[in-house]
N, C-alpha and C positions, 0 to 999 in steps of 0.2 A: 505494499500500499503507499510506504513512503516512498519508493523509488517510482512509483505512478505519479506521485503529487509531483517529484523533483522534474519528471519528463513535462507533465502539464506547464509547470511555470516556465521552463525552457521553450517549450511550444508557444508560449505568450509573450515570450521576451522577456520575461521576469528575472533578470539575470541573477540579479542577487538572491531572489528568493530561491529560486533554481540551486544556486550553490548552497545556501542554507539546507536545502532539502536532500540534495547529493550528500553533504556532511552528516545529515543525521542519518542517513543509510548507512555510511560508512562506520559511525559511531555505534550503531547497533549491530550492524553486521560486516566486521572489518576485513572480509574476504571477499565482498561484493565486485567482482570484476566489473560489471556493467555500469556501476555507481562510480568506481574510480575513471573507467572509461569515458563515461559521458560526461563526469566532472571535468576531465581533463580536455576534453573537446571543447567545452563551454569555457575554460580557462584560456583556451587556444583562441577561440573566437574573439574574448573580450582583450586579447593582447597581453595575457598575463603568461609570459613564457616559461617563467621559473615554476609557477605552480602548475601549468601545464606538463612541464618535464617531469616534476614530482611525481604527480599522477601516473605518467605513463612508465616511469621506473617501477612504481608499485604494482601496476599490471602486469610488467615484465617480470617482478619477482614471483608475485602470485601464479603466474602461468608456468614458470620454472618450477615450482613446487607441486603442480599438479601432475 
């Protein structure tokens, strides 16, 4: 449900709210690849390259563990 809310906010271009919801998903489900991937993509869209790179690195780390 949290991920759906994040996606809705992202689709509505409510970027700050979407980031907050993606972060809530990650806080609740720290192994959520979709949350890290989508938050990273949103950070990239917003020009926040450091944050996007951090999320991409976490995705790579989680993928390596599976």
